[in-house]
ROVEXGU-165596 format. One record per residue (C-alpha): residue number from 1; x negated, y, z negated. Coordinates in Angstrom, 1 decimal, m for minus. Example, Ala and Ser with C-alpha at 12.3 -4.5 7.8 and 13.67 -1.06 7.14 Angstrom:
! residues 2
seq  x  y  z
1  m12.3  m4.5  m7.8
2  m13.7  m1.1  m7.1
! end
This chain:
! residues 458
seq  x  y  z
1  m39.9  31.3  25.5
2  m43.1  29.3  26.2
3  m42.5  27.2  23.1
4  m39.0  26.3  24.3
5  m40.4  25.3  27.8
6  m43.1  23.1  26.1
7  m40.5  21.5  23.9
8  m38.2  20.7  26.8
9  m41.1  19.4  28.9
10  m42.1  17.0  26.0
11  m38.5  15.8  25.4
12  m37.9  15.1  29.1
13  m41.3  13.4  29.6
14  m41.0  11.1  26.5
15  m37.6  9.8  27.4
16  m37.8  6.6  25.2
17  m38.9  8.5  22.1
18  m36.2  11.1  22.7
19  m33.6  8.4  23.0
20  m34.6  6.9  19.7
21  m34.2  10.3  18.0
22  m30.9  10.7  19.8
23  m29.6  7.4  18.5
24  m30.7  8.1  14.9
25  m29.0  11.6  14.9
26  m26.0  10.3  16.8
27  m25.5  7.5  14.2
28  m26.0  9.8  11.3
29  m23.6  12.4  12.7
30  m20.9  9.9  13.6
31  m20.9  8.2  10.2
32  m21.0  11.4  8.3
33  m18.2  12.9  10.5
34  m16.1  9.7  10.0
35  m16.6  9.8  6.2
36  m15.5  13.4  6.0
37  m12.5  12.8  8.2
38  m11.4  9.8  6.2
39  m11.9  11.7  2.9
40  m9.8  14.7  4.1
41  m7.1  12.4  5.4
42  m7.0  10.8  2.0
43  m6.7  14.2  0.4
44  m3.7  14.9  2.7
45  m2.1  11.5  2.0
46  m2.5  11.8  m1.7
47  m0.9  15.3  m1.8
48  2.0  14.2  0.4
49  2.6  11.0  m1.6
50  2.5  12.7  m5.0
51  4.3  15.8  m3.8
52  7.7  14.6  m5.0
53  6.6  13.0  m8.3
54  4.0  15.5  m9.7
55  6.7  17.9  m10.8
56  8.7  15.4  m12.9
57  8.5  13.2  m16.0
58  10.5  10.2  m17.1
59  11.9  9.0  m20.4
60  11.4  5.3  m20.9
61  11.6  2.8  m23.7
62  8.4  2.3  m25.8
63  8.0  m1.5  m25.8
64  5.7  m1.4  m28.7
65  8.6  m0.5  m30.9
66  11.7  m1.1  m28.7
67  12.3  m4.2  m26.7
68  15.2  m2.8  m25.0
69  18.4  m4.6  m24.1
70  18.9  m8.4  m24.5
71  17.7  m8.8  m20.9
72  14.8  m6.4  m21.5
73  16.2  m3.4  m19.7
74  16.3  0.2  m20.9
75  18.6  1.4  m23.6
76  18.3  5.1  m23.4
77  21.3  7.0  m24.9
78  23.2  9.5  m22.8
79  23.2  12.1  m25.5
80  19.4  12.1  m25.6
81  19.1  12.5  m21.9
82  21.6  15.4  m22.0
83  19.5  17.0  m24.7
84  16.3  17.0  m22.6
85  18.3  18.1  m19.6
86  19.2  21.3  m21.5
87  15.5  22.4  m22.0
88  14.6  25.5  m20.0
89  12.8  24.6  m16.9
90  14.5  21.2  m16.4
91  16.4  21.4  m13.1
92  18.1  18.0  m13.1
93  18.1  14.6  m14.7
94  18.1  11.5  m12.5
95  19.7  8.7  m14.6
96  19.5  5.0  m13.7
97  21.6  2.2  m15.1
98  20.7  m1.3  m14.2
99  23.5  m4.0  m14.3
100  24.1  m7.4  m13.0
101  27.3  m7.8  m10.9
102  28.8  m10.5  m8.8
103  29.5  m10.2  m5.1
104  33.2  m11.2  m4.5
105  33.2  m11.9  m0.8
106  29.5  m11.6  0.3
107  26.5  m13.9  0.0
108  23.0  m13.2  m1.4
109  19.9  m13.6  0.7
110  18.2  m16.9  m0.6
111  14.7  m16.7  m2.1
112  12.4  m19.0  m0.2
113  10.7  m21.6  m2.4
114  12.8  m20.8  m5.5
115  14.8  m23.6  m6.9
116  17.6  m22.9  m9.4
117  19.4  m25.5  m11.6
118  23.1  m26.1  m11.2
119  24.0  m24.2  m14.3
120  22.2  m21.1  m13.2
121  23.7  m21.3  m9.8
122  27.2  m21.5  m11.4
123  26.5  m18.5  m13.6
124  24.4  m16.3  m11.3
125  24.7  m17.7  m7.8
126  26.5  m14.6  m6.6
127  24.9  m12.1  m8.9
128  23.1  m9.1  m7.5
129  20.9  m6.5  m9.3
130  22.9  m3.3  m9.2
131  21.3  0.1  m10.0
132  23.6  2.9  m10.8
133  22.1  6.3  m10.0
134  23.3  9.9  m9.6
135  20.9  10.8  m6.8
136  19.4  7.8  m5.0
137  17.0  10.0  m2.9
138  15.1  10.6  m6.2
139  14.9  6.9  m7.1
140  11.2  6.1  m7.7
141  11.4  3.2  m5.2
142  12.2  5.7  m2.4
143  9.6  8.1  m3.7
144  7.0  5.3  m3.6
145  8.3  4.3  m0.1
146  9.1  0.9  m1.4
147  12.6  1.5  0.0
148  13.2  3.5  3.1
149  16.6  4.9  4.2
150  17.5  3.4  7.6
151  21.1  4.5  8.2
152  23.8  6.6  6.6
153  22.9  8.8  3.6
154  21.9  8.7  m0.1
155  24.1  8.6  m3.1
156  24.8  12.0  m4.6
157  26.0  13.4  m8.0
158  29.6  13.8  m6.7
159  30.0  10.3  m5.3
160  32.2  7.6  m6.8
161  32.8  4.1  m5.7
162  30.0  4.1  m3.2
163  27.0  1.8  m2.6
164  23.8  1.4  m0.6
165  22.7  m2.0  0.5
166  19.6  m3.5  2.2
167  19.8  m3.7  6.0
168  19.1  m7.5  6.0
169  21.9  m8.0  3.4
170  24.2  m6.0  5.7
171  23.2  m8.0  8.7
172  23.7  m11.3  7.0
173  27.2  m10.3  5.8
174  28.2  m8.4  9.0
175  28.4  m5.1  7.2
176  27.7  m1.5  8.3
177  28.0  2.0  6.9
178  31.6  2.7  6.1
179  32.5  m0.9  5.3
180  33.7  m1.8  1.8
181  32.5  m4.6  m0.6
182  33.8  m5.7  m3.9
183  31.7  m6.0  m7.1
184  32.8  m7.8  m10.2
185  31.3  m7.9  m13.8
186  29.2  m11.0  m14.5
187  30.5  m12.3  m17.8
188  27.3  m14.4  m18.3
189  24.9  m11.5  m18.2
190  23.2  m11.0  m21.5
191  23.5  m7.2  m21.2
192  27.3  m7.4  m20.7
193  27.8  m7.1  m24.4
194  31.5  m6.1  m24.1
195  32.1  m9.2  m21.9
196  33.7  m6.8  m19.4
197  35.4  m8.5  m16.5
198  36.2  m5.7  m14.2
199  36.3  m5.6  m10.4
200  36.0  m2.6  m8.1
201  35.6  m1.8  m4.4
202  32.9  0.4  m3.1
203  32.2  2.0  0.3
204  28.8  1.5  1.9
205  27.3  5.0  2.5
206  23.8  4.0  3.5
207  21.3  1.1  4.2
208  17.6  0.8  3.4
209  14.7  m1.3  4.3
210  11.7  m2.8  2.4
211  10.0  m6.1  1.9
212  8.7  m7.8  m1.3
213  4.9  m7.8  m1.5
214  4.6  m10.3  m4.3
215  6.2  m13.6  m5.2
216  9.7  m13.7  m6.7
217  11.1  m16.0  m9.3
218  14.8  m15.5  m8.6
219  17.0  m14.3  m5.7
220  17.8  m11.2  m7.7
221  14.2  m9.9  m7.4
222  14.5  m9.8  m3.6
223  14.8  m6.3  m2.2
224  17.5  m7.6  0.1
225  19.7  m8.4  m2.9
226  19.4  m5.0  m4.5
227  22.4  m2.8  m4.5
228  22.5  0.9  m5.4
229  25.8  2.5  m6.6
230  27.0  5.6  m8.3
231  26.9  5.7  m12.1
232  30.7  5.4  m12.6
233  30.6  2.0  m10.8
234  27.7  0.6  m12.7
235  29.3  1.7  m16.0
236  32.5  m0.1  m15.1
237  30.6  m3.4  m14.7
238  29.8  m3.3  m18.4
239  32.9  m1.5  m19.6
240  31.0  1.6  m20.6
241  32.5  5.1  m20.8
242  30.3  8.1  m19.9
243  29.7  8.7  m23.6
244  28.6  5.2  m24.7
245  26.7  4.1  m21.6
246  23.0  3.1  m22.0
247  20.5  3.8  m19.2
248  17.4  2.0  m17.8
249  15.5  5.3  m17.7
250  15.8  9.0  m16.8
251  13.6  11.2  m14.6
252  13.6  15.0  m15.2
253  12.8  17.4  m12.4
254  10.9  20.5  m13.5
255  11.0  23.8  m11.7
256  7.7  24.8  m10.1
257  7.2  27.9  m12.2
258  7.2  25.9  m15.4
259  4.3  24.0  m16.9
260  5.4  20.3  m17.0
261  3.2  19.6  m20.1
262  4.9  22.4  m22.1
263  8.3  21.2  m21.0
264  7.4  17.7  m22.3
265  6.2  19.2  m25.6
266  9.6  20.9  m26.0
267  11.3  17.6  m25.4
268  9.2  15.9  m28.0
269  10.5  18.4  m30.6
270  14.1  17.3  m30.1
271  15.8  15.0  m32.6
272  15.2  11.9  m30.6
273  13.7  8.6  m32.0
274  10.3  8.9  m30.3
275  9.2  5.6  m31.8
276  11.7  3.9  m29.6
277  11.2  6.0  m26.5
278  8.3  7.7  m24.7
279  7.8  10.4  m22.1
280  5.6  9.7  m19.1
281  4.5  12.0  m16.2
282  6.0  10.4  m13.1
283  2.6  10.4  m11.4
284  1.4  8.0  m14.1
285  3.9  5.4  m12.9
286  1.7  4.7  m9.9
287  m1.7  3.7  m11.3
288  m2.5  1.4  m8.5
289  m1.9  4.1  m5.9
290  m4.3  6.4  m7.8
291  m6.8  3.6  m8.0
292  m6.6  2.9  m4.3
293  m7.1  6.7  m3.6
294  m10.1  6.8  m5.9
295  m11.6  3.7  m4.3
296  m11.3  5.3  m0.8
297  m13.0  8.4  m2.2
298  m15.8  6.4  m3.7
299  m16.5  4.4  m0.5
300  m16.4  7.4  1.8
301  m18.7  9.3  m0.6
302  m21.2  6.4  m0.6
303  m20.9  6.1  3.2
304  m21.5  9.9  3.7
305  m24.4  10.2  1.3
306  m25.9  6.9  2.4
307  m25.8  7.9  6.1
308  m27.7  11.1  5.4
309  m30.3  9.5  3.2
310  m30.9  6.5  5.4
311  m31.0  8.6  8.6
312  m33.4  11.1  7.0
313  m35.8  8.3  5.9
314  m35.7  6.6  9.4
315  m36.1  10.0  11.1
316  m39.1  10.9  8.9
317  m40.8  7.6  9.8
318  m40.1  7.9  13.5
319  m41.3  11.5  13.6
320  m44.4  10.6  11.6
321  m45.3  8.0  14.3
322  m44.4  10.5  17.0
323  m46.6  13.2  15.4
324  m49.4  10.7  14.7
325  m49.5  9.8  18.4
326  m50.0  13.4  19.2
327  m53.2  13.9  17.1
328  m55.4  14.8  20.1
329  m52.8  17.2  21.5
330  m52.3  18.9  18.1
331  m56.1  19.1  17.6
332  m56.7  20.8  20.9
333  m53.9  23.3  20.3
334  m55.3  24.2  16.9
335  m58.8  24.5  18.3
336  m57.5  26.9  21.0
337  m56.1  29.1  18.3
338  m52.4  28.0  18.1
339  m51.0  28.3  14.6
340  m49.5  25.5  12.6
341  m46.3  27.5  12.4
342  m46.1  27.5  16.2
343  m46.6  23.8  16.4
344  m44.0  23.0  13.7
345  m41.6  25.4  15.5
346  m42.1  23.5  18.8
347  m41.4  20.2  17.0
348  m38.2  21.7  15.5
349  m37.2  22.8  19.0
350  m37.9  19.3  20.4
351  m35.7  17.6  17.8
352  m33.2  20.4  17.9
353  m32.7  19.9  21.7
354  m32.1  16.2  21.2
355  m29.7  16.9  18.3
356  m27.5  19.0  20.5
357  m26.8  16.0  22.7
358  m26.5  13.7  19.6
359  m24.0  16.0  17.9
360  m22.0  16.5  21.1
361  m21.8  12.7  21.6
362  m20.9  12.2  17.9
363  m18.0  14.7  18.2
364  m16.6  12.9  21.3
365  m16.8  9.6  19.5
366  m15.7  11.0  16.2
367  m12.0  10.5  16.6
368  m11.9  6.8  17.5
369  m14.7  5.9  15.2
370  m13.1  7.8  12.3
371  m9.8  5.9  12.8
372  m11.7  2.6  12.9
373  m13.7  3.5  9.7
374  m10.5  4.6  8.0
375  m8.8  1.3  8.7
376  m11.8  m0.7  7.7
377  m12.2  1.2  4.3
378  m8.4  1.0  3.6
379  m8.3  m2.7  4.5
380  m11.2  m3.4  2.2
381  m9.7  m1.4  m0.7
382  m6.2  m3.0  m0.4
383  m7.7  m6.4  0.0
384  m9.7  m5.9  m3.2
385  m6.7  m4.5  m5.1
386  m4.4  m7.2  m3.7
387  m6.6  m9.9  m5.1
388  m6.9  m8.1  m8.4
389  m3.2  m7.6  m8.7
390  m2.4  m11.2  m7.7
391  m4.7  m12.5  m10.4
392  m3.2  m10.1  m13.0
393  0.4  m11.1  m12.0
394  m0.5  m14.8  m12.1
395  m2.1  m14.5  m15.6
396  0.8  m12.4  m16.9
397  3.4  m14.6  m15.2
398  5.0  m11.5  m13.6
399  7.8  m11.7  m11.1
400  8.2  m9.7  m7.9
401  10.9  m7.0  m7.9
402  10.8  m3.6  m6.4
403  9.9  m1.9  m9.7
404  6.7  m4.1  m9.9
405  5.9  m3.4  m6.2
406  6.4  0.3  m6.7
407  4.1  0.2  m9.8
408  1.6  m1.6  m7.6
409  1.9  0.7  m4.6
410  m1.3  1.4  m2.8
411  m2.4  3.8  0.0
412  m1.4  2.0  3.2
413  m1.9  4.5  6.0
414  m4.2  7.5  6.8
415  m3.5  10.1  9.5
416  m7.1  10.9  10.5
417  m8.1  13.9  12.5
418  m11.6  15.4  13.1
419  m11.5  19.1  12.1
420  m13.8  21.9  13.2
421  m14.7  22.3  9.5
422  m15.9  18.7  9.4
423  m18.0  19.3  12.6
424  m19.5  22.4  11.1
425  m20.5  20.5  7.9
426  m22.1  17.7  9.9
427  m24.1  20.2  12.0
428  m25.2  22.1  8.9
429  m26.3  19.0  7.0
430  m27.8  17.5  10.2
431  m30.0  20.6  10.7
432  m31.1  20.4  7.1
433  m32.1  16.8  7.5
434  m34.0  17.6  10.7
435  m36.0  20.5  9.1
436  m36.9  18.3  6.1
437  m37.8  15.4  8.3
438  m40.0  17.5  10.6
439  m41.9  19.1  7.8
440  m42.5  15.8  5.9
441  m43.6  14.0  9.1
442  m46.0  16.8  10.2
443  m47.4  17.7  6.8
444  m50.1  15.1  6.6
445  m51.3  15.7  10.2
446  m51.3  19.5  9.9
447  m53.4  19.4  6.7
448  m56.4  18.2  8.8
449  m58.8  20.4  10.7
450  m58.9  20.4  14.5
451  m62.3  18.7  14.4
452  m61.1  15.8  12.2
453  m58.0  15.3  14.4
454  m60.1  15.1  17.5
455  m62.6  12.7  15.8
456  m59.7  10.5  14.7
457  m58.7  10.0  18.3
458  m62.1  9.0  19.6
! end
């Protein structure tokens, strides 16, 4: 009890020194708490983002041996997709067919800064990119939140003659859910090998939002000019039947109790030309997202470890100066029979008392500071990745479309909360730092005899 009273008396008497210790511990605890909170928020965001794509794999063309259609699209065969769909554990196949179709009565959203020659305007001035799909809710662009449903509903397996359009396209053309639009085959499209010239009417069942993040080279690359339809409608644009249609890609959903790697191995044993096609885990379609998550982890780890090491070094130096100024006091106490253990214990109490206030203040500031740190780290990561992606796109002469932006999706938002577990970790590590700092700072002084300490002060 006497030790605690002495410790409190010293802390309250040496207010400036106590404030310095308070500030060091407060800074360390706040930065460490923010780092942990951002890291755990990143864990949550990563799990939530990948939740819908970790249990699936896709079949795509292998461009090393298969250049796809004349326009460079996918040329997957329906029978191959059906064969994989029959493997035990595969719940469903999400098939996509990408076609070019003309709008009969509506107008495209113009692409700013893109100039087209007269011949291209004549051939493709009303052409929109149309993706036929049997379940639009599972389209990778919605999974990656490149597209977001804003009204109505998604396209389902049972739908025929339906469409989803961008909300800005709908606004420009005075359209709403329930309205009908007409689509017509584009006879100039290189993938329209049968020179189909069909026209059909579809009902708008939903609208979506989303904005291009990169530059575009044609109006068709704008999100606003993307139309989603059922597969029957997209096949009609090219004159395909259900048997002879070719698909852009297919995603296979795997039941949770099945190992996705083993299911993929079973698929590779089927009689499919695997030189022309390849299987890819859906999570691998978002390398930039994974890179952004890894960068956030890296920065928060450095910030966390750096705050502990830097604070420990500063605290040792401050405590050494603090202890050095108490040579006479320590010498007298040792001469009167007080043990070194008692002196170190009092010093631990002194710093511990200050730490209570420091940690309390850090926990109060933890929420706002963590949000600020999270935004700062996320902004730095996305700025770095944005510059890198822009340079890569420029050197590779890539366009802008939703597929490219989905591939280049990054972590854009963190929901940060300060948990009791984070506070407990900070308290535990803070106490370890305090104990180490006190022992290191007092070691040199306490090695000396009371006589030498008193002589040093004369």
